[in-house]
C-alpha distance (Angstrom), angle and dihedral (degrees) to the residues before:
residue distance angle dihedral
M1 . . .
R2 3.79 . .
G3 3.80 122.6 .
S4 3.80 101.2 -83.6
S5 3.79 92.3 45.0
R6 3.80 92.1 50.0
A7 3.78 90.0 55.0
A8 3.81 90.3 45.5
A9 3.80 91.3 51.1
I10 3.81 91.3 51.3
E11 3.81 92.2 52.2
S12 3.80 90.9 45.5
S13 3.80 90.7 51.6
K14 3.80 90.5 51.4
A15 3.82 90.0 52.3
F16 3.79 89.9 48.2
E17 3.79 93.6 52.6
A18 3.81 89.2 46.5
A19 3.81 89.6 53.9
L20 3.80 90.6 52.1
G21 3.78 90.3 47.1
A22 3.81 89.9 52.2
G23 3.80 90.2 57.2
A24 3.79 103.4 -99.1
D25 3.81 112.9 169.5
R26 3.78 100.9 -102.9
R27 3.77 98.1 -154.5
T28 3.81 93.1 47.0
L29 3.79 91.4 46.7
G30 3.80 91.5 50.3
E31 3.80 94.9 47.5
E32 3.79 92.7 47.1
L33 3.80 93.8 48.0
L34 3.80 90.9 51.5
A35 3.80 90.3 48.5
V36 3.80 89.4 51.7
V37 3.81 90.2 52.4
G38 3.80 87.8 57.2
V39 3.81 90.3 51.5
I40 3.82 92.5 48.1
D41 3.80 92.7 47.1
G42 3.81 90.5 49.3
S43 3.82 95.8 53.9
A44 3.78 120.1 56.0
T45 3.80 90.2 -175.4
L46 3.80 93.6 54.6
R47 3.80 91.9 42.5
R48 3.81 92.1 53.8
A49 3.79 92.7 45.2
L50 3.81 93.6 51.9
A51 3.80 96.9 43.5
D52 3.81 100.5 38.2
P53 3.85 104.2 123.1
S54 3.81 91.3 -159.3
R55 3.80 93.4 57.6
D56 3.79 120.3 94.6
A57 3.82 111.1 -95.2
E58 3.79 93.3 -135.5
A59 3.80 90.8 53.0
K60 3.81 89.5 54.2
R61 3.79 91.7 48.5
D62 3.80 90.3 50.5
L63 3.81 89.6 50.4
V64 3.81 89.7 56.2
S65 3.79 90.6 51.8
R66 3.81 92.2 49.1
V67 3.80 95.5 46.4
L68 3.80 98.6 40.5
G69 3.79 103.6 26.5
G70 3.79 109.3 128.1
K71 3.80 92.3 3.8
V72 3.79 99.0 81.4
S73 3.79 133.6 26.5
Q74 3.78 121.1 -82.5
P75 3.83 94.2 -111.1
T76 3.81 89.0 55.7
T77 3.81 92.2 48.2
D78 3.81 92.2 47.7
L79 3.80 92.2 49.0
L80 3.79 93.1 48.3
R81 3.80 90.9 48.9
T82 3.79 87.8 57.5
V83 3.82 92.5 45.3
V84 3.82 96.3 51.4
G85 3.80 90.6 43.8
Q86 3.81 89.2 67.4
R87 3.79 124.1 89.0
W88 3.82 109.5 -103.7
A89 3.79 122.2 -168.2
T90 3.82 93.9 -149.4
E91 3.79 138.2 13.7
R92 3.79 90.1 -119.5
D93 3.80 91.8 56.3
L94 3.80 89.8 58.1
S95 3.81 95.9 49.3
D96 3.82 92.4 42.1
S97 3.79 90.5 53.6
V98 3.80 92.9 49.3
E99 3.80 89.1 50.0
E100 3.79 91.5 48.8
L101 3.80 91.3 51.6
G102 3.81 89.5 50.5
I103 3.79 92.6 51.9
E104 3.79 91.1 44.6
S105 3.80 90.8 51.7
L106 3.81 91.0 55.7
L107 3.79 89.8 46.9
S108 3.79 90.7 49.5
Q109 3.80 88.5 56.0
A110 3.79 89.1 53.0
E111 3.79 87.9 48.6
A112 3.80 91.0 51.9
D113 3.82 89.4 48.8
G114 3.81 91.4 51.9
E115 3.82 91.2 -114.6
I116 3.80 102.7 108.2
D117 3.83 92.4 105.4
R118 3.78 90.8 51.2
V119 3.80 93.9 47.1
E120 3.79 92.7 49.5
D121 3.80 91.8 49.3
E122 3.81 93.2 46.3
L123 3.80 93.5 48.4
F124 3.78 90.2 50.0
R125 3.79 92.4 50.0
F126 3.82 91.3 46.3
E127 3.80 89.9 53.3
R128 3.81 91.1 49.7
I129 3.80 92.9 48.4
V130 3.80 91.2 52.1
A131 3.82 92.9 44.2
G132 3.80 91.0 52.1
N133 3.81 96.3 49.3
P134 3.84 113.5 61.5
E135 3.81 93.1 -173.2
L136 3.80 92.1 52.5
R137 3.79 91.2 44.7
D138 3.81 90.9 53.0
R139 3.80 91.9 49.3
L140 3.79 91.9 52.2
T141 3.81 98.8 41.2
N142 3.81 103.0 37.5
R143 3.80 104.5 122.1
Q144 3.79 90.9 -150.3
G145 3.79 92.2 49.0
D146 3.79 121.1 116.6
A147 3.80 112.3 -99.3
Q148 3.79 93.3 -142.7
A149 3.79 90.8 52.1
K150 3.80 90.6 51.3
A151 3.79 90.9 49.0
G152 3.79 88.4 50.7
V153 3.79 91.4 54.3
I154 3.80 90.8 52.5
T155 3.79 91.0 48.4
Q156 3.80 90.4 50.7
L157 3.80 92.1 49.1
L158 3.80 100.7 41.6
E159 3.80 113.9 13.5
G160 3.78 110.8 111.4
R161 3.80 91.5 6.5
S162 3.79 100.0 65.4
S163 3.78 138.1 41.6
G164 3.78 119.7 -87.5
T165 3.79 90.6 -112.2
T166 3.80 91.7 54.9
V167 3.80 91.5 51.1
R168 3.81 91.3 47.8
L169 3.79 93.6 49.5
A170 3.80 92.6 45.8
R171 3.80 89.3 53.3
Q172 3.78 90.9 48.3
A173 3.79 91.6 51.1
V174 3.80 93.3 49.1
L175 3.80 101.6 37.1
A176 3.81 98.5 38.6
P177 3.81 105.8 33.7
R178 3.82 92.6 151.1
G179 3.80 91.7 -150.2
R180 3.79 96.4 -49.3
K181 3.78 130.9 117.6
L182 3.79 115.0 -103.7
D183 3.79 95.3 -119.3
R184 3.80 92.1 52.8
T185 3.80 91.1 48.7
L186 3.79 92.8 51.6
E187 3.79 91.4 45.0
G188 3.79 87.3 55.0
Y189 3.79 91.1 52.7
L190 3.80 90.8 49.4
A191 3.79 90.9 50.2
L192 3.80 89.6 53.5
A193 3.80 90.9 49.9
S194 3.80 91.0 51.5
R195 3.77 91.3 47.1
R196 3.79 92.2 53.4
R197 3.78 88.4 55.8
E198 3.81 92.9 40.4
Q199 3.78 88.3 -123.4
V200 3.78 136.0 131.0
T201 3.80 119.9 -128.9
A202 3.79 116.0 -142.7
V203 3.82 117.7 -166.7
V204 3.79 107.1 -148.0
T205 3.79 119.9 -165.0
A206 3.79 114.0 -163.4
A207 3.78 139.0 158.6
T208 3.80 93.2 -124.2
E209 3.79 136.7 19.6
L210 3.80 114.2 -79.1
T211 3.78 118.3 -114.8
P212 3.83 118.3 -121.9
Q213 3.79 88.5 -106.4
Q214 3.81 92.3 52.1
R215 3.80 90.8 48.7
E216 3.78 91.0 50.3
R217 3.81 93.9 49.1
L218 3.81 92.8 46.2
S219 3.80 92.6 47.3
A220 3.80 90.7 49.9
A221 3.81 92.0 49.4
L222 3.80 92.9 49.3
H223 3.80 91.3 44.8
S224 3.80 89.5 56.1
I225 3.81 89.0 53.7
Y226 3.80 101.0 43.1
G227 3.79 100.9 26.7
K228 3.80 93.3 -135.2
S229 3.78 137.8 95.6
I230 3.79 110.9 -82.1
V231 3.80 128.1 -135.6
L232 3.81 112.9 -161.6
Q233 3.79 118.0 -149.6
V234 3.81 106.5 -170.7
V235 3.81 121.8 -154.8
L236 3.81 116.3 -168.9
D237 3.80 114.9 -142.2
P238 3.84 117.6 164.9
Q239 3.81 89.9 -164.1
V240 3.80 91.7 74.7
L241 3.85 87.2 67.6
G242 3.80 94.7 -157.3
G243 3.77 144.3 -15.0
I244 3.80 122.8 45.1
R245 3.78 141.1 -88.0
V246 3.81 115.5 -145.9
Q247 3.79 123.2 -164.7
V248 3.80 122.5 -174.0
G249 3.77 109.7 178.5
D250 3.80 106.0 -52.4
E251 3.81 93.5 -19.4
V252 3.80 117.7 99.2
V253 3.80 130.1 -170.7
D254 3.78 109.7 -171.4
G255 3.80 116.7 -168.3
T256 3.79 99.3 154.9
V257 3.79 124.7 134.1
L258 3.80 88.4 -125.6
R259 3.80 91.3 59.9
R260 3.80 91.5 48.9
L261 3.81 90.8 49.5
D262 3.80 90.1 50.5
E263 3.80 90.2 50.7
A264 3.82 90.4 49.6
R265 3.81 91.0 50.9
R266 3.81 91.1 50.8
H267 3.80 90.4 48.3
I268 3.81 92.0 51.2
A269 3.78 92.5 44.4
G270 3.81 90.1 50.7
């Protein structure tokens, strides 16, 4: 996001946390915010009117009240009035921020229920299952695919095995991609979950499962670097042969045998 949108997102986040602190129903708030994103995305006229930086902020707030009054709860209306009253650099920044607040509200409910760890783990494993199965990935990401069929696939994969929040977020990612790839959408959700817990997620690729001692040492090393609690998500891949590959956000530390063999081959070839 550009400068004005970053400032707008910060103010919107403050209003969101204030709404939670005032006792807003987190699940209702999340569902309504996501529904509003669908409405905004479906109307170019409304989207322009709400995001237009040259339009009077009070006029935009009044538009929210007219369009949504009686259709969503008062906490949702009040929050959206604050959001649209900010100065957004682009229309997409506005709708992305509303979507992010909706996802974060659902995650905050999971946090309140003591399930945030479970949801984060289940979303990660869902993303890995999809990434490792091209046929499944095509079924879930085909733009011409039937929405009900996609929802059925998610139900078959997750219903009864995962928390309700995980199922809801998986459906959101698949059925409302908003032009993004599924893996990027899920990674965004995971980043929000980590942020709510003020933790850093490290994706560790290894040939074999890490021992408790190895996990502890790796977590301690990463904590010393990032200064935050570390959540390890371990991906087993026999092709790496040995060692580990650690990815934190866009940063990658690759210490696998496979990487060293590749470097040796390049050195010999050179």
